N, C-alpha and C positions, 0 to 999 in steps of 0.2 A: 623140495618138491613140499607142497603144503598139506596139511593134515585135513583141511576142511574141504571137501569136494564143494560145499556151499560158498565158500569163500573163492576157490579157484575158477569155480565155472559160472556158477549162478551169479554171481557178482558181474562179470565179465559180459553174460549174456543179459542182464538187465540194462548196463549201460550201452550194449549194442544197441537193444530196443530203443533206448534214448536217442540214440543217434538220429533215427527218423525226426523227430524234434528239434535236434541241433540242427539239421542241415536244412529244415523249414523256419527255422530262427536266423538264418544267415542273411547277411544285410551286404549287397555289394557296393562300394563306394567308386573305386574306380581301379585301374590295373594294378595299381601298388597296395590298397588298402581296402578291407573289410572289417566289419565288427557284427558282433550279435546283438539282436533287437533285446531293448529292455523295456522299463517303464518311463525312460529317457534315453532313448537310444542315441548314441554318439554323445552323451552328455557327459561333462567332467566330474559328476557327483557320484556316489553309490550306486545309484540306479541305473546309471550307464556303464560306468567303469568296471565295477564289481561282477556284473552280469558277463559283460565281454571277457574278462580276465578268466573267470571259472570255466566258461564253456569252451574258451580258445585251449585251455589247460587240458581239460577231459578229451576235446579231441585229440590234441595231441598226445596225449597218453593213449589213447585207444589204437592211434597209428602205429606207435611203439611196443606195445603189450599185447595186443588182442590181433593183430593182423594173421597171426597162423594160427589162431585159436576160436574165433568165433566169427560167423559170417554177420554181414549188417544186413537191416530191412531192407526190401526192395526197393531200387531207385537210389541209392546210396552205396558209395563206393570208398574203398580206402583212397584212392586217388584224389578223390574229391574232399574227402576229410583232410589230407595231406595239404592240400591248398587252402582250405578254410582255416586250419590251425596257423599257418603260416600268416596269412593275411591279415586276421584278426592279431596276432600276436605282434605283426609290424606296425597296425593300428595303435594297440595299447603303448607299444613301448615309445612310439613315435610323437604319441600325445602327452607324454610325461614334460613336467617342468625341466628338467635334467636333459633332455634331447630335444624338444621342440622343433619337430618338423613338420609337425601337422597340428593345427588347434581341434580342440572338440568343436561340435556344432554350436556353443554359445559362446566360440572365441576365446575361451580359457583353456589351460593347461591344468592337469590333475597331478597330484603328487606332493611330497615335501622335501625340501632341500636344505632348508635352515630354519631355526626357530622362529624365525619373522616371516617365512612362508612356508607354509606347514597345511595339511589339510587332514583331517580327523580319519582315522582308517585308512589310509594310504599304504601303511606298510602292508595290511592286510591283502590287499589287491597286487602288491608289489610282490608278494608271496608266490601267488598263482601265474603271475607273470615269470617268476623264476623257473617254476615247475615246468611252464609251457615251453619256455626257452631251453632248459633241461631235455626235456624228452625230443626236442629237435634239433638240439645242439648241433649235430654233425652235418645237418642241411642249412646252417644260419649262413649268410655271408661273412665275412671278416668286419665289415661295416654295422653289421647286424648286432654281433657278438659285443662288438664296441660299446654301441649304444644300451645294450642290456648292461653291461657293466657300469654305463654312467647313471643308468636307473637306479640300480641296487646300491651302488657305493653313496648316491646323494641321500635314499633314505635312510642307510646307516650312519651317515654323516649327521642328518638331522638328529638321529637317536643320543648322538654323543652331547649335543647343546640343550637337548631338553630336560626337563625334570621327570622323574618317577614319580607319576602321581598314585594315591592310597587313599584309601578311605571306604567304608563298609556300609554306610547307612544309605539306602534308597539306592544309590548308584555307585557300585563297586566297581573299580579298576583293574579287578583281576582279569577279565575278558580281555581289556584293551593292552594290558600289559602283556598276556600270553601273546597275543599277534603281533607286539614291537619285537619279542623273542625270536620269533619265527623268521623274520625278514632278517635279521642279524645272523640267524642261523644259515639260511642258504646263501648268503652273501659269504660267509666265512666258509663255507664248503667248495665255494665256485672260486673264491680268490684270496686261498689262505697266504698267499705270498706278499699281498696290499701293505703297504707302509703302516697302514690304520688298523691292520687285523688285529692285534694285540689290543688295542682299544675297542674293537668291535667286540672280542670275546669278552672283556672285564664287562663291557655294557651289558652283553646279552647274560652272564651272570647275574647281574642285579636284577635285570627284569626279571630272570627265573624265581628268585628268591622273592621277588615283590610282586608275584603273580597269584599263587595262594598263599599270600602272607597271613601269618596268624601271630595274635598277639604274643604266644609263647615264642616266636623266632626271636624277640628282642633278648632273650636269655639262652638262646640256642648257641652252644661253643663248639658245634660240630664244624670240622673244617670242611669246606664242601668241594673243594678239588685239591687233595692234598697233593698229587701229582703235579699241581701249577705254582701254588703258593700256598700260605698257612693261614688265609682269610678265614674267618668262620661266617655261618649263616647270620650271627647277630652283627657282624661287620657290615654287611651288605644289607640288612634289614632298614627298610625306610618308614614303614607302618602297615598296619594291617588291611588286609581287602576282605578279610574273612572275621564274622562274629566269633567271640569265644567259643560258642557251642560248634563250629566249624561251617555254619551255613553263611550265605552272602543273598544279598538284595540287588536286584537289577530291574530297571524300569520302575522302581518304588516298592516293590514286592518279592517275596520267593517264590523262583520257580525253577524247576530240576535243570531246564534247558540250560540256563546259566550257570547253574551250581557244576554241571559237569562239563561244559565246552571247554574249561582251559584243558583239562586232561588232554583232549582232542588236539587243542593248540601245541601244547609242550610236547605231544607225540609228534605231530608234524614237524618241529623244529628237529626232535632227534632223528627223524626219517630221513630229513634233508642231509643231514651232518654225515649219516651212514651212506645213505644212496648216491649223493653227488659229491662225496669226498675227493679232493683232487689227489692222487696220487703222490703227486710232488711233495706234500706236505709231510714232514716227518714227524709230526707229533706234537709241535710246540703247543699248540691251541687245540688240539684233540685230544680225549683221554684215552685214546688206544682202544677203541671199541667199548669202553663202558660209560653209558650215558645215563645210568640210572640217576645219578644227581639232579639232573635237568627235569625230573619228574618230581620235582619239589613238593612234599605233602600232597601229591595225588592220591597215595594210599591212606593217608588219616581221611582224607574228603570223603573217600569212596566208603570205609569202614564205620565211620561216624555220621555220615549223612546219607550219601547215596543209596547204599545197600539196603537201609531202613525204608525205603520209598519205592524199590524196584518190584515188579509185578511179574508173573510169571512168564509173559511174552516178552520181556525185555522192556517193556514201558517203565516209563519213570513217572510216578504220581504225582500231580498237579494238585496239591491242595488250595492254592488260590486262582484256579483255572490257568490260563495261558493269555497273552496278548498277542500270539501270531498261531499259526495252523498247528492242530492239535493231532495227535498220534502219526507224527513223523518219523518215530524211532530215532531222532536226530542224535541219541548218544551212542548209535552203532561205533563210531570211531574212538570213542574213550574207551569202550568196552576193548577195542582192536588193540589200542594202546595199553591197556594193563594186562590182556592176554599175553601178546606177542613180546613186550619189552619187560614185563615184570614177571610172566609166567602165573598169571591169574586165571586158575579155573572157573571160578564163578564168573569171571568177565567173560570166558570163551563161550560158557553155555548162554549167556544172555545176548552174546554177538550174534551167534547162530540163531537166537530165538528173534532178532530185531530184523536179520537178513530174510528171514521168511516171512516178517509181516511187511517188510519193503517190499517185497517180489509179488505179496498178495496184493497189495494196493496200487503198485505199479498196472497190476493187469485189470482193475479197475476202469481206467482212464482211457483204454481204446488207442492210443497214440504216443505209447513208451513215456510219458510224463511220469512224475511220481504221486501225484494226487490231483483230486478234482478240486474247483473252487480255490486255487492258491492265493494265498494272501497278498504276495508280491511278485505273482507271475513268474518270469523267466528268471528272476533274480533267486527264488525259490527254488526253481529245479535246477540251477546252478550249485545252489548251495548243498542241495542234497547230492549230486552227481559227483561233486567235490567230496563227500564223506567216504561215497561208497568208493571211489578209486582210491582215496587214502587208505580204507580199509584193506582193499587189495593188495596194495602195496607193503603194508606193513606184514603181511602175510608171506609175501614175495622176500621182503629183506629179513625178518625177524621171524623164521616158520616157527610153528607151533606143534613140530612132530613130537610123538609122544606124550603129549599132554591130555589127561583125560578132565572132560565137563562135570562139572557140578552137577548132582542131583537136584533138582527144585526142593524135593522134601527135605534134603540134608541143609541146603540152605535157608529154607522158612523155618525150619527149627532153630538154628544159631541166630536167626532176627525174630523169634517170635515172642520176645518180650513187647509191651507197649512202650512207645518212646515217645518223649517230650522233648522238642527243641525250644528251649526257654526262649532264645534271643528273638526268633519268628512267633513265639506262641501257638507253635502248632505240634497237635498230638496224634499219634496213629496206632492201629491197631492190626496185625496181622493174625489169622487163624488158618487152619485148611479149607475153611469154607468161604472167608471173603477179606477184604482188606477194609479199611475204614480211615478217614481222617477228618480232621477239623482244624480251622486256622482261624486266628484274631490277628490277621496281618495289621502290625503296626505302619506300614508303608502306606498302601492306599486304603486302610479300613475296611478290609475285606473279611467278611464274616461267613464263612462258608466250608463246605466240605463234601464228601459224597461217602457212599459205600460200594463196593464193587465186587459182583460174587467172582469166586474164583473156580465154582463148579463147572462141568460142561454142560451143554443142552443142546437141543436140535437146531437153534436159530444162530447161535453165535459159532463163526469157527473155533475148532480146538484152539485152546491156550491164549484167546484173545480176550483180552479184559477191556472192554469198550460198551459194554451194555448201560452202564451210566456214566454219563460224560461230564468231566469236570465243569462247572459253569457257575459264572458270575452274573448277577442282574443286579444293576444299581451297585451297592456295595455287600449284598448277601447274595443268596443264590440258593443252591441245592441245600436240602434239609430246614433250614430255619425259613428260607423263602421271604415273604413281605407281604404287606398290605398297600393297596390301591386305596386314597383316600380322595375325595371329590374336592379338587381345588387345593390340594395339600402335598407337597413335593414327596418322593418316594425316597428313605435314605435311612441309615441307621447310623449310630456311634453307640462305642460303648460308655456305660454309666460306672465307673469303678472298674477295678482289674477282675477279671474273671478266675474263677477257681478251678483249677487244672490238676487231676491227680491221675496218677497210675497204679495199678496193683496187678502185678503179673502181665497177663496177655491184654489186660483190659484199661480201658481209660474212664474219667467221669468228669463231665463238665458242669458249672454252675455259673451262670453269667446274667448280667443284666445290660438290655439293650434299650436306648431311646430311639424312637424311630418315628418316621415322617415328621420332622421339623421339631423333635421331642411332643408332639403329641401323643403318642403311644409309648407306653413302657413295657417291655416283654422281658420277665424273669423266665429265662428257659433252663432244662436240664436237658445233657446229652450223655449217654453212656453206652459202650460197647460192651456187650453180653455174648455167651458162647452163642446166642440166637441169631444176633445180630444187634442192630442200633436202635436203641430205645429213648424217644424224644419226648418231653411233654414242656408246657409252658403254660404261664398266665399273663393275660396281656389286660393292661388296663389304660382307660382314657386318663390323660393327666388335668383335664379340664383348661388348656391354655387357649384354645379355642373355641369353648362351649361345646360340651360333651352333646349336646341336643342337635346340635347343628353341624355335626361331622356326620358325612355318609359314606359307608363302605361300600366302595364299587368292586371289590374283590379280594378276598381273603387267599394268599398264594402260599400262606403256611404248608411246610413238609413237601414243597415241590422237589421233583426228582426230574433231571434232564435225561430222556431216555434216546439212545440213538437210534435214527431213522435215515442210515446212510449206506450206501451201496458198499462200503468198507465196513465200517464201524458195526453196523447191522441194521438190517430193515425186517419187515414182515413178523413183527414180535406177535406172540400170543398174550392178548389181555384178557383176564376173566374179572369182572366187575360183580360185586356184590357191595350191598350197604357197608361203609366201614372197611371193605377189604378189596383190594387188587391184586391179582395174582400176575405176574409177569413172566413168560416163558418157563413156568414151572419151577422157577429157582428163586426168585424174590418173590416175597409177599410184603404189600405195604397194609398193614392194617391199623384202622384209627377209630377214633370217638364220633366220628362224621354220622350224621342220618342220610347221607345220599352217597350216590356213588362219586368217585372220583372223575375226573374230566380231563380228558388229554388235547391238548391244543396248542396253538401257537408254534407251529412247526416254523422252523429257521435254519440258517447256513451261517453259523458263526465259526471265527478260526477254522474253515474249510471243512468243518464235519456239521452234517444235518441232524437236527435234533428235535422231539416235540416234546411238551414239557407235561409231566403228570401234576395235577392240582388235587391232593385228597380233599380239599375242604372249599373249593370254588361254589359249591352249592349249597354249602350249610357253613355259613361263616360263624366262627366260634371266638370266645375269648380266653378258652380254655383249650387246648390240643393236647392229643395223644398220638402219637405214632409208634410203630414198632416196624423197622425195616428187617424182615426175618429172612435168612437165606436158608434154603431147603436143605 
């Protein structure tokens, strides 16, 4: 029995509502095959295979675990879901390179069978196929079971031939190695007696160590699986996927989605070994129930990075913004892993907050989907449903009865000091009134940050931290903003290293940016204080283009992206005075401008709609002062 009513009931209820979308996304091919539509329906790439595999898995999960618990939307029955899950699984398996019963629409097959015939990310899709098959196992024909085995074993045999990648600059391999461990885990669980099982196990162990791999692992003499052999972490270590300060970069910059998702991936591998464990296995490759070794360095990443960027609603701050949908609360299953498998009471609290926000967001869509304006359509829907399904299963297999959630006030006190991440040049402040951060990203050269009030108000839902939205424009964004100059590109680069200091709860920054193809030099100061953020600068023309000929089209210094979104918040109350703008009676932007701020440029980016507040748009200055004050 699960101790979280939200997890036991609300997650199934949310997934039930989502089945209306799933049924509408179903694509009949013929009497034997069907698939779910995506960006590339029936395609052999991620846009086709991943969408189908995830939605097939979730449909099968609902038929196995929710049939007697929750009702489905009008017009959808469990019998229909049974058929959908079965036929889409048959299609996923039949189009794999190891099975080849039917090609994808492009005439190709998907998957990896050897080092010479492999496909990026195919093991992640295969993991969803394996879960879908497991949920339906008793209803599968013998030939279908054999095909599932061929698919999974081919994927694992490829893992035996390939190199284990590492590297932490710009494009970590942490996430990729995590999903490779997953496919090995599900195959070991389903086929522990296979002749290659010992090699799969040893390879899985190597991937686990080299997922959240840290430079300190090179000297870590801990025996990782003493019940199996005497190999240490150092023996298995190939190279670092994390920076020395425990951060990582992916897609060229730091963001918390990639920082946390490895915990989810390793948790799903542990879950498979526990949930699917073949009773014939005598424990040769299984650790007799103790799988905490597979969550290698997860606690270290949580306590050294993620907890410092976690907000009261369970969101994890995005100092550089994001390059996919914002406010997904996609870290929910990472919290579930830590809570269910390691007894982490902080994670239990934030998991519940995430579930509340995901449920609230689902209610804004009207059709059971997870968010409006999804960046990758049905694929994003499948990924989010995948996470919620795994969260439910983790509580089903690893109950959290008897655990007590952390109180936010206690958590915030433990992480109250200002924190600087030197490898990413990110600094943050957390007070009882606000969270603030700033980043000098070395990957995509992004110089931006934001302040988020943490106090309740009449506009934002309780415990929702989305008044100010993480926002990048060109390579600056919130706070610093940018200039539009006629005939000159808008851009920025650091001129020298920034000076970043912390003192107790607060930080200070002294930096120089060369902007607009080095036509402008901006010397700026930013510091967090008990009142909020204080910003000032001194902007000078360099004379490179002839200062008399330079025309300033717009001064967007001090900008903030304010939510104007059905989920993140709408109908905010703005009070304007010369040099002062008050938002919702909680956030005041005070400046040395001699005119009112301007609110304009409404746009939907990363699935969230914002308007931009420009304090200096009507009074261009070369010296700015701004106080972002929280009530």
